[in-house]
N, CA, C and O atoms as a CHARMM CRD file, in Angstrom:
* protein
*
  200
    1    1 UNK  N     -9.27800 -31.92000  -1.18100 PROA 1      0.00000
    2    1 UNK  CA   -10.90300 -31.32700  -1.84500 PROA 1      0.00000
    3    1 UNK  C    -10.43700 -29.86600  -2.30200 PROA 1      0.00000
    4    1 UNK  O     -9.55000 -29.30500  -1.65800 PROA 1      0.00000
    5    2 UNK  N    -10.92900 -29.34800  -3.22700 PROA 2      0.00000
    6    2 UNK  CA   -10.69600 -27.92200  -3.83000 PROA 2      0.00000
    7    2 UNK  C    -11.85400 -27.31300  -3.52500 PROA 2      0.00000
    8    2 UNK  O    -12.84000 -28.01200  -3.29100 PROA 2      0.00000
    9    3 UNK  N    -11.92100 -26.13700  -3.48500 PROA 3      0.00000
   10    3 UNK  CA   -13.08000 -25.43200  -3.37600 PROA 3      0.00000
   11    3 UNK  C    -13.59700 -24.66400  -5.33300 PROA 3      0.00000
   12    3 UNK  O    -13.00900 -24.24600  -6.33000 PROA 3      0.00000
   13    4 UNK  N    -14.54400 -24.82000  -5.01800 PROA 4      0.00000
   14    4 UNK  CA   -14.50400 -24.05200  -6.92200 PROA 4      0.00000
   15    4 UNK  C    -14.01200 -22.86100  -7.47200 PROA 4      0.00000
   16    4 UNK  O    -14.14300 -22.61500  -8.67100 PROA 4      0.00000
   17    5 UNK  N    -13.35500 -21.96400  -6.54500 PROA 5      0.00000
   18    5 UNK  CA   -13.16600 -20.53300  -6.88400 PROA 5      0.00000
   19    5 UNK  C    -11.46400 -20.73700  -6.61900 PROA 5      0.00000
   20    5 UNK  O    -10.95700 -19.67900  -6.24800 PROA 5      0.00000
   21    6 UNK  N    -10.65100 -21.68700  -6.71500 PROA 6      0.00000
   22    6 UNK  CA    -9.31300 -22.29500  -6.51300 PROA 6      0.00000
   23    6 UNK  C     -8.85600 -22.72300  -8.41600 PROA 6      0.00000
   24    6 UNK  O     -7.87600 -22.49600  -9.12500 PROA 6      0.00000
   25    7 UNK  N    -10.02200 -23.33900  -8.59000 PROA 7      0.00000
   26    7 UNK  CA    -9.74700 -24.06800  -9.90300 PROA 7      0.00000
   27    7 UNK  C    -11.27700 -23.37700 -10.82900 PROA 7      0.00000
   28    7 UNK  O    -12.50000 -23.48500 -10.73800 PROA 7      0.00000
   29    8 UNK  N    -10.26000 -22.64100 -11.72100 PROA 8      0.00000
   30    8 UNK  CA   -10.87300 -22.61800 -13.22400 PROA 8      0.00000
   31    8 UNK  C    -11.51200 -23.11700 -13.86800 PROA 8      0.00000
   32    8 UNK  O    -10.81200 -23.70400 -14.69300 PROA 8      0.00000
   33    9 UNK  N    -13.16400 -23.38500 -14.15500 PROA 9      0.00000
   34    9 UNK  CA   -13.77200 -24.59000 -15.18900 PROA 9      0.00000
   35    9 UNK  C    -13.28800 -24.68100 -16.64800 PROA 9      0.00000
   36    9 UNK  O    -13.46100 -25.61000 -17.43700 PROA 9      0.00000
   37   10 UNK  N    -12.45400 -23.17500 -16.89200 PROA 10     0.00000
   38   10 UNK  CA   -11.96200 -23.08600 -18.22700 PROA 10     0.00000
   39   10 UNK  C    -10.54800 -24.01300 -18.43100 PROA 10     0.00000
   40   10 UNK  O    -10.17100 -24.62100 -19.43400 PROA 10     0.00000
   41   11 UNK  N    -10.08800 -23.92100 -17.46100 PROA 11     0.00000
   42   11 UNK  CA    -8.77100 -25.04400 -17.63400 PROA 11     0.00000
   43   11 UNK  C     -8.85000 -25.82800 -18.10900 PROA 11     0.00000
   44   11 UNK  O     -8.55100 -26.05500 -19.28200 PROA 11     0.00000
   45   12 UNK  N     -9.58300 -26.95100 -16.79200 PROA 12     0.00000
   46   12 UNK  CA   -10.18900 -28.07600 -17.22000 PROA 12     0.00000
   47   12 UNK  C    -10.86100 -28.47500 -18.39200 PROA 12     0.00000
   48   12 UNK  O    -10.50300 -29.27600 -19.25500 PROA 12     0.00000
   49   13 UNK  N    -12.24300 -27.56600 -18.26300 PROA 13     0.00000
   50   13 UNK  CA   -12.70500 -27.54900 -19.78900 PROA 13     0.00000
   51   13 UNK  C    -12.03300 -27.71600 -20.98700 PROA 13     0.00000
   52   13 UNK  O    -12.23900 -28.72000 -21.67000 PROA 13     0.00000
   53   14 UNK  N    -10.89600 -26.45700 -21.48100 PROA 14     0.00000
   54   14 UNK  CA   -10.33500 -26.39400 -22.32000 PROA 14     0.00000
   55   14 UNK  C     -9.20500 -27.22600 -22.97900 PROA 14     0.00000
   56   14 UNK  O     -8.48100 -26.97700 -23.94300 PROA 14     0.00000
   57   15 UNK  N     -9.30400 -28.51400 -21.97700 PROA 15     0.00000
   58   15 UNK  CA    -7.78200 -29.59900 -22.17800 PROA 15     0.00000
   59   15 UNK  C     -8.46400 -31.03300 -22.31900 PROA 15     0.00000
   60   15 UNK  O     -8.65700 -31.50800 -21.20000 PROA 15     0.00000
   61   16 UNK  N     -8.80700 -31.70900 -23.15400 PROA 16     0.00000
   62   16 UNK  CA    -9.63100 -33.01700 -22.93100 PROA 16     0.00000
   63   16 UNK  C     -8.52800 -33.82700 -23.52900 PROA 16     0.00000
   64   16 UNK  O     -8.71100 -34.57900 -24.48600 PROA 16     0.00000
   65   17 UNK  N     -6.91900 -33.58400 -22.70200 PROA 17     0.00000
   66   17 UNK  CA    -6.23800 -34.07200 -22.84800 PROA 17     0.00000
   67   17 UNK  C     -6.17100 -35.49400 -22.76700 PROA 17     0.00000
   68   17 UNK  O     -6.97300 -36.00600 -21.98600 PROA 17     0.00000
   69   18 UNK  N     -5.01500 -36.63200 -23.70400 PROA 18     0.00000
   70   18 UNK  CA    -5.31800 -37.89100 -23.54900 PROA 18     0.00000
   71   18 UNK  C     -3.54900 -38.23600 -22.75400 PROA 18     0.00000
   72   18 UNK  O     -3.40600 -39.44200 -22.55600 PROA 18     0.00000
   73   19 UNK  N     -2.99400 -37.85200 -22.56100 PROA 19     0.00000
   74   19 UNK  CA    -1.64700 -37.79500 -21.52200 PROA 19     0.00000
   75   19 UNK  C     -1.97300 -37.34600 -20.19800 PROA 19     0.00000
   76   19 UNK  O     -2.49800 -36.23300 -20.20900 PROA 19     0.00000
   77   20 UNK  N     -1.80700 -37.93900 -18.88200 PROA 20     0.00000
   78   20 UNK  CA    -1.19700 -37.27700 -17.43300 PROA 20     0.00000
   79   20 UNK  C     -0.69600 -37.42300 -16.85600 PROA 20     0.00000
   80   20 UNK  O     -0.80700 -38.53100 -16.33100 PROA 20     0.00000
   81   21 UNK  N      0.41800 -36.45700 -16.31500 PROA 21     0.00000
   82   21 UNK  CA     1.31600 -37.02700 -15.85900 PROA 21     0.00000
   83   21 UNK  C      1.45700 -36.33800 -14.78200 PROA 21     0.00000
   84   21 UNK  O      1.19300 -35.13800 -14.85400 PROA 21     0.00000
   85   22 UNK  N      1.72700 -36.67800 -14.01400 PROA 22     0.00000
   86   22 UNK  CA     1.86800 -37.03300 -11.96900 PROA 22     0.00000
   87   22 UNK  C      3.50400 -37.14300 -11.88300 PROA 22     0.00000
   88   22 UNK  O      4.27400 -37.95600 -12.39500 PROA 22     0.00000
   89   23 UNK  N      3.76500 -35.86000 -10.92700 PROA 23     0.00000
   90   23 UNK  CA     4.88100 -36.32800 -10.86200 PROA 23     0.00000
   91   23 UNK  C      5.48600 -35.37400  -9.38300 PROA 23     0.00000
   92   23 UNK  O      5.33600 -34.15200  -9.38900 PROA 23     0.00000
   93   24 UNK  N      6.12100 -36.03300  -8.24400 PROA 24     0.00000
   94   24 UNK  CA     6.24300 -35.61900  -7.40300 PROA 24     0.00000
   95   24 UNK  C      7.66000 -34.52200  -6.69300 PROA 24     0.00000
   96   24 UNK  O      8.79100 -34.89200  -6.37800 PROA 24     0.00000
   97   25 UNK  N      7.29700 -33.67300  -6.64600 PROA 25     0.00000
   98   25 UNK  CA     8.95900 -33.03500  -5.63600 PROA 25     0.00000
   99   25 UNK  C      9.36000 -33.14400  -4.60800 PROA 25     0.00000
  100   25 UNK  O      8.96900 -32.52800  -3.61600 PROA 25     0.00000
  101   26 UNK  N     10.43500 -34.16000  -4.67600 PROA 26     0.00000
  102   26 UNK  CA    10.92800 -33.91100  -2.98500 PROA 26     0.00000
  103   26 UNK  C     10.94900 -32.79800  -2.24500 PROA 26     0.00000
  104   26 UNK  O     10.23500 -32.51300  -1.28300 PROA 26     0.00000
  105   27 UNK  N     11.89400 -32.12600  -2.79700 PROA 27     0.00000
  106   27 UNK  CA    12.53200 -30.54800  -2.38200 PROA 27     0.00000
  107   27 UNK  C     11.23500 -29.67200  -2.05900 PROA 27     0.00000
  108   27 UNK  O     11.27700 -28.93300  -1.07500 PROA 27     0.00000
  109   28 UNK  N     10.21200 -29.71900  -2.76100 PROA 28     0.00000
  110   28 UNK  CA     9.04300 -28.70900  -2.23600 PROA 28     0.00000
  111   28 UNK  C      8.16200 -29.62000  -1.71300 PROA 28     0.00000
  112   28 UNK  O      7.53900 -29.10600  -0.78400 PROA 28     0.00000
  113   29 UNK  N      7.90200 -30.57200  -1.88700 PROA 29     0.00000
  114   29 UNK  CA     6.94000 -31.63500  -1.12900 PROA 29     0.00000
  115   29 UNK  C      6.02200 -31.14000  -1.38800 PROA 29     0.00000
  116   29 UNK  O      5.35300 -30.63500  -0.48700 PROA 29     0.00000
  117   30 UNK  N      5.52600 -31.05900  -2.96600 PROA 30     0.00000
  118   30 UNK  CA     4.25900 -31.23200  -3.65800 PROA 30     0.00000
  119   30 UNK  C      4.57200 -32.19500  -5.05900 PROA 30     0.00000
  120   30 UNK  O      5.44000 -32.93500  -5.52200 PROA 30     0.00000
  121   31 UNK  N      3.34600 -31.68500  -5.34900 PROA 31     0.00000
  122   31 UNK  CA     3.16100 -32.93500  -6.91100 PROA 31     0.00000
  123   31 UNK  C      2.27900 -31.79400  -7.26700 PROA 31     0.00000
  124   31 UNK  O      1.55100 -31.00300  -6.66700 PROA 31     0.00000
  125   32 UNK  N      2.76900 -32.11600  -8.92000 PROA 32     0.00000
  126   32 UNK  CA     2.26600 -31.69000 -10.06400 PROA 32     0.00000
  127   32 UNK  C      1.57700 -32.43300 -10.97100 PROA 32     0.00000
  128   32 UNK  O      2.03000 -33.48500 -11.42100 PROA 32     0.00000
  129   33 UNK  N      0.28400 -31.88000 -11.34900 PROA 33     0.00000
  130   33 UNK  CA    -0.56600 -33.08100 -12.23400 PROA 33     0.00000
  131   33 UNK  C     -0.27200 -32.11600 -13.94200 PROA 33     0.00000
  132   33 UNK  O     -0.45900 -30.90400 -13.83700 PROA 33     0.00000
  133   34 UNK  N      0.07000 -32.52600 -15.10100 PROA 34     0.00000
  134   34 UNK  CA    -0.09800 -31.66000 -16.42500 PROA 34     0.00000
  135   34 UNK  C     -1.05300 -32.81400 -16.91300 PROA 34     0.00000
  136   34 UNK  O     -0.99900 -34.03500 -16.76600 PROA 34     0.00000
  137   35 UNK  N     -2.04100 -31.89400 -17.61600 PROA 35     0.00000
  138   35 UNK  CA    -3.15800 -32.75100 -18.85200 PROA 35     0.00000
  139   35 UNK  C     -3.14000 -32.17700 -19.75100 PROA 35     0.00000
  140   35 UNK  O     -3.75000 -31.10900 -19.78900 PROA 35     0.00000
  141   36 UNK  N     -2.12000 -32.85500 -21.33600 PROA 36     0.00000
  142   36 UNK  CA    -2.39500 -32.27400 -22.62700 PROA 36     0.00000
  143   36 UNK  C     -2.38200 -33.26500 -23.53900 PROA 36     0.00000
  144   36 UNK  O     -2.31800 -34.44700 -23.20100 PROA 36     0.00000
  145   37 UNK  N     -2.42900 -32.95600 -24.51600 PROA 37     0.00000
  146   37 UNK  CA    -2.94000 -34.11200 -26.21400 PROA 37     0.00000
  147   37 UNK  C     -1.54300 -34.76100 -26.11400 PROA 37     0.00000
  148   37 UNK  O     -0.71500 -34.03300 -25.56700 PROA 37     0.00000
  149   38 UNK  N     -1.16800 -35.77500 -26.45600 PROA 38     0.00000
  150   38 UNK  CA    -0.10500 -36.56400 -27.44500 PROA 38     0.00000
  151   38 UNK  C      0.74300 -36.14400 -28.34900 PROA 38     0.00000
  152   38 UNK  O      1.90300 -36.40500 -28.67000 PROA 38     0.00000
  153   39 UNK  N     -0.34200 -35.22300 -28.79000 PROA 39     0.00000
  154   39 UNK  CA    -0.13200 -34.29500 -30.43900 PROA 39     0.00000
  155   39 UNK  C      0.33800 -33.35100 -30.77900 PROA 39     0.00000
  156   39 UNK  O      0.74100 -33.14100 -31.92300 PROA 39     0.00000
  157   40 UNK  N      0.40200 -32.19600 -29.37100 PROA 40     0.00000
  158   40 UNK  CA    -0.69300 -31.36300 -29.56900 PROA 40     0.00000
  159   40 UNK  C     -0.01400 -30.80000 -28.46800 PROA 40     0.00000
  160   40 UNK  O      0.70100 -31.38000 -27.65200 PROA 40     0.00000
  161   41 UNK  N     -0.33500 -29.52700 -28.53900 PROA 41     0.00000
  162   41 UNK  CA     0.67300 -28.33500 -27.86800 PROA 41     0.00000
  163   41 UNK  C     -0.44900 -27.60300 -26.56800 PROA 41     0.00000
  164   41 UNK  O     -0.05200 -26.47000 -26.29600 PROA 41     0.00000
  165   42 UNK  N     -1.43300 -27.91900 -25.93000 PROA 42     0.00000
  166   42 UNK  CA    -2.22500 -27.68900 -25.12600 PROA 42     0.00000
  167   42 UNK  C     -2.13300 -27.99400 -24.19400 PROA 42     0.00000
  168   42 UNK  O     -2.30700 -29.21100 -24.12800 PROA 42     0.00000
  169   43 UNK  N     -1.87800 -27.43300 -23.03200 PROA 43     0.00000
  170   43 UNK  CA    -2.38100 -27.99000 -21.60600 PROA 43     0.00000
  171   43 UNK  C     -2.08500 -27.35300 -20.31200 PROA 43     0.00000
  172   43 UNK  O     -1.33300 -26.40700 -20.07700 PROA 43     0.00000
  173   44 UNK  N     -2.87200 -28.10200 -19.46100 PROA 44     0.00000
  174   44 UNK  CA    -3.40100 -27.79800 -18.21100 PROA 44     0.00000
  175   44 UNK  C     -2.26100 -27.67100 -17.38300 PROA 44     0.00000
  176   44 UNK  O     -1.38600 -28.16300 -18.09500 PROA 44     0.00000
  177   45 UNK  N     -1.74100 -27.33600 -16.37200 PROA 45     0.00000
  178   45 UNK  CA    -0.85200 -27.87100 -15.59300 PROA 45     0.00000
  179   45 UNK  C     -1.24100 -27.28100 -13.91500 PROA 45     0.00000
  180   45 UNK  O     -1.67000 -26.12800 -13.93200 PROA 45     0.00000
  181   46 UNK  N     -1.14500 -27.91600 -12.50800 PROA 46     0.00000
  182   46 UNK  CA    -2.14200 -28.40500 -11.46500 PROA 46     0.00000
  183   46 UNK  C     -0.94800 -28.41500 -10.53800 PROA 46     0.00000
  184   46 UNK  O      0.07400 -29.00000 -10.89400 PROA 46     0.00000
  185   47 UNK  N     -1.03700 -27.62400  -9.02900 PROA 47     0.00000
  186   47 UNK  CA     0.03500 -28.22400  -8.47400 PROA 47     0.00000
  187   47 UNK  C     -0.59200 -27.94000  -6.90200 PROA 47     0.00000
  188   47 UNK  O     -1.20900 -26.99500  -6.41000 PROA 47     0.00000
  189   48 UNK  N     -0.00900 -29.53200  -6.26400 PROA 48     0.00000
  190   48 UNK  CA    -1.19900 -29.53900  -4.71000 PROA 48     0.00000
  191   48 UNK  C      0.45600 -29.59400  -3.87300 PROA 48     0.00000
  192   48 UNK  O      1.36200 -30.09700  -4.53700 PROA 48     0.00000
  193   49 UNK  N      0.77600 -29.10600  -2.53000 PROA 49     0.00000
  194   49 UNK  CA     0.97100 -28.90300  -2.01500 PROA 49     0.00000
  195   49 UNK  C      0.58500 -28.29300  -0.44900 PROA 49     0.00000
  196   49 UNK  O     -0.41900 -27.66600  -0.11000 PROA 49     0.00000
  197   50 UNK  N      1.67700 -28.68600   0.30700 PROA 50     0.00000
  198   50 UNK  CA     1.42500 -28.08100   2.02400 PROA 50     0.00000
  199   50 UNK  C      0.81900 -26.69000   1.95800 PROA 50     0.00000
  200   50 UNK  O      0.56000 -26.07900   2.99500 PROA 50     0.00000
């Protein structure tokens, strides 16, 4: 669960992506999620770790 002050609303609203990439880094033990358009350049990245 993320509190509202951690995620800026414009980040999610600014990208209505049609592609989602979710990866797991075994060294850092964290997930990252990238939302973007498949045919464009706008993207938002989110990192989730301990």
